C-alpha positions, 0 to 999 in steps of 0.5 A: 643056763650058759655061763658064757658072757653075751657077745657084742654086736656081730655084723657079717661083712665081706673082708674086702669091704672091711679092709677098704673101710679101715684102709680109707680111715688110715689114709684120711688120718695120714692125709689130714693129721700127719702129712699135708700142711694147711694152706692157711698157716702152712703147718702140719698138726704136730708143728701147730701143737708144738707152737701152741704148747710152747705159747701155753708155757710162756716161751716168748722170745723175751722170756727164758728158755725151757728144756725141750723135754718139758715141751715134748712132754706137754705136747704128747701129754695134752695134744699129740698122742704120738712118740716123743722121738717124732715130736722132738725131731719135728721140734729140732727141724723148726730150730735148724736155720739150714733146714727152715728158712725162717726158724720157728723155734729158738734153740739153745744147745746142740740141734744138729748141723749141716753135716747131718750130725744128730742133735743132743737128747731133749733133756740137754737142749732148751728152746723158746719161740721166735718172733716169726712163731709169735707172728703166727700165733698173734691174735689166737686169744681174740677168737681169731680161729676155731678151737676143738677138743683135744684127743682126750677131751680135757683141753682145747687146741686151735684148728689153725693158727691166725698166721700173720706170717705167710708160713706155707710158702716162706718155710715150705713143706714136705710130706708123703701121705697115702696116694699123694705127697707134697713138696713146697720149697721155701721162699723169701718172705719180703717177696711174698709180701710184695706179691700179696699186696699186689694181689690185693690190688689186682686179684687177677694178677698174671703168673708172669707178674707174680714171678717178677715179684717172686723170682723163685724159691729162696733156700736157707742154705743159699746156692744159685737157682739156674732154672729158666724163667719160662720153667719157673712160670709154668711150675707156679702156674700148675703147682707142679714142677722142679727147680734146678739148684747149684752150689755157689763157688768162686776161684781162689788164685794162688802162686805160680798161676795155680788156683783152687775152687772154693764152694761156699754154699751147697744145695738145700737138703744136701748133707755136707759130709755125705757130699764130700764122701761121695766126691771122694769115692768118685775121685778114687774110682777115677770118675773125676779126671779134672779133680786132684783132691777135695778138702773140707775147711768149713768152720761155721761157714761152708768152705769146700776146697776143690783142687784141679788136676793141673793149672791148665784145667778150665774152672768152668769145665771142672765145675760142669763136671762136678755139677753133672756127677755130684750133688753140687747140683740138685733138683727140688720138686714142687708139688703144692698139694695142701689142705684148703680151708675146707680141709680138702686136699688139692694141688694149688698154683701160686696165685691160689695159695697166695689168695688162700692166705689172704682169705684167711687173713680176712677171716681173722681180721673180721673175727678179731674185730667182732671179738674186740667189738664184743669186748668194747660193748661189754666194757661200755655197758659197765662204764655206763653203770659206773657213770650212773653210779657217780651221778647218784652216788649218795643214793647208791651208797644208801641202797648198799647200806640199807637194802637187803637186796641192793642189786635188785634195788639198784636195777629197779631204781636206776634201770641198770642191767645185772652186769652193771649192778654187779660191777657197781657192787664190786667197785672199790672205794678208791674208785669213788674219787673225782679223778676216777670219774674223769678217767671213766668218762675219758675211757667211755669216749675212747671206746665209743669212738673205737666201736664206731670205727670197728663198725665202719671197718666191718661194713666196708670190705675195701677198708678191710683189705686196706687194713690187711695190706697194711698188716702185710706191709708191717710184716714185710718191714719186720721180716723183709729183705732189709733185715738180716733174717729176710735178706735173699740167700739164694741167687737167681742165676742164668740157666746153663747153656746147652753146651756140653763138656767134651767127653774127653774132658769128662773122662780120663784118656787112656789107651785100651784094646777092645776084643770082641769074640764071635759069640759076642763077648766083649772086653777092654784091655789096658794099653794097645796090645801088639800081640793078641794071639794069646788071648783066652776065650770061652770053649768053642769061641774065638776072636772076631774083632780087635780094635785099638781105642782110647777110653774117651772114644765112642765105639760103633757097632754095625749089626746085620739088622742094619742098625748102628749101636754106640757104646762109650769105651770107658763103660766097657768091661775090663779084660779080667775074665772073658768080658760080658755079652755085648747083647746085654749092653745093646738091644740086639736080638739073638737072630742078628749078628755083629757085622762091623766094629770100629771107633767113631771118628767125627767127620768120617764117612762109611759105606754100608751094604746089604747081602743083596748088593745094595748100599750107599755112603753115610756120614759117621756123625749121622749113625751115632745112637743115643739109646740102647735100641740103636739107630736104623740106617740101612733099610732091609727087605724081607729075609735080607740082612746087612752084610758089610760096612767099610770106612771111606778112607781119605782121598778114596775115589772108588769102590770095590765089591766082590760077591759070593760068586767070586766076581770083582767089580771096581767103580767110581765113588761118585756113582754112590749116593750119600744118605742118612737112611735108606736101601741105597742103590745096586752096587753089583748084580748077581745071577746067583749068590750075593755080596761078600765084601766091600771096600774103598780105594784110591785108583791111582794106588791100586786095590789092597787086600790082606792075607796071612802074609800081610797087606798086598797092593794090586796095581794093575786093576784096569780089567775090573774097573766098570760101572756100578751095578755090573756083574764084574770079573774073576779077581786077580791071582792071589786074592783070598779064597774067603772073598774078603778084602781083609782077612 
């Protein structure tokens, strides 16, 4: 006989199926019990359990504080079997007035600050509930919501809170589950109440009307909401979108025409200390040329001082730069992914979320009314028995004194119920006085009238919605805009204009010399170098382009594929070493090469030409590329490449083109079309070979070309002047053998 203990049930299952079942269980647990809020009370389980545990500890606003460690201990011991740190962190956030719009916990002690400093340990801090939290819990003892067993089965906890306060949208929520996430910004409770009352009267209210009542989120740290109204309406219509938020600032004038900018409110969930640290880093990296210094003069209020570089700097330009490069402007996403009344996760729009809250309040009203009606019925039953006892007081006393089973005897003689007989037997002697009989009759009449009123309420849906509207109006009065807690903190501003701050304002202007080698390595040396012959290159490489520019300029690169690429000169690598490959900065294949490189000058015109001798004039403003892929300007045929790009100088009225066959042709500029993109027209015809170089000139000044000795100007050019698309003549004596106008 074997000594081995019998094994439990062994079930053969494919590993993929087993993993799938367990991962699905984990995912559902994360979605239902951790990450997504309930649309009815706007709470996750940990927050709901915290509030309920604090109520059980009688931590009402009128009562004293208790140690947070006591609260956390009750929560993790009775309701929430997770780590104490996670529970305390959740509790701390509910107490931070810069983290939640309407705090649910009134904290005493160090609960952290907007700088991101940590709160004190839970053994040092104390807490109690706020009036908002009490509004969420109101009616919980009146069968307003369902209860379920706790994790160990020893106690009960609410499935959802009655929620007289619209907490989901008022305080917002954020969470990441498995395969889904939620992000709901906080809103103003007074505005939400206005929208709820309007929705009761007009269930099909348009989103435009709802946005009239709720113009946007109301963040606890203030700031200015600069999202266009159309975008806000669309976000609320779909339940997805984002809101653009900026810091609030003002100009503080000083002596001698100087000023400083004072930031008084920063965007939601931006840590002030980290914000200032990042701005200081950008300042040291010379990425903020308009800013001279930053100081934090905050006490209880936020006061960040920005000093401009000089008094000529426009404050609007300075702040546009700050908004663009720092967290003084941020975006808060909207993803209204919540658990509905059936515990199903889904994305709701604004109207659905508001209606879900109203539906919950309707359920709560009916349940509380039915619970009250049940209590009244029970009390009226007892009072009815008392009245019978007063009418037959002597007989009741006799039965109690003489009978062995007085309860059964009274039930038999007077037709009482067991509840009534038990109440009479438990009655105190002092209640037998005449005054008590009058009070019982008065209470009986009052409860009878209240019972009739509740029955009418339960039978009239319109009256129930009227009662809900009245409750919401009372909530608005208690937490609305007329109160210090409820006043709107986030200003609704105008959407910023599409005007872009000039690049030269955003970048500190400095002279540089751009060097690009034949193998495509590019770098930028500080200053305008007068001598470049001593520049170092990789072995087998040498200089190809040397361009003098400013850090605020844009560099145009024309490649043999007919595309123009644009680079910011401030983003070019420094001159230490050999630079970086140009092909890493732009999408230029190894089969193509750089044809020309020069600084962009607005309003200037360019002449582009292919190796087959076709070309046209294009405005330099039309060749600016916004992406690494560049902009196609010169269309090319099969196995054809771009060969040349020349700058059309001011006053130039002619084009000079030379082929690889060493034939030179000069013709009027007017014969060339100006296009934004195309193949162009024939510049010069070739029996053999193709185009070697092209330039523009002024006929009255002559034909220029460069040699090793410098610039040469040929005055007598009549023999080479002709019509476009002719073959041309051999160039003048002394023209470079490389067939190039510039050496």
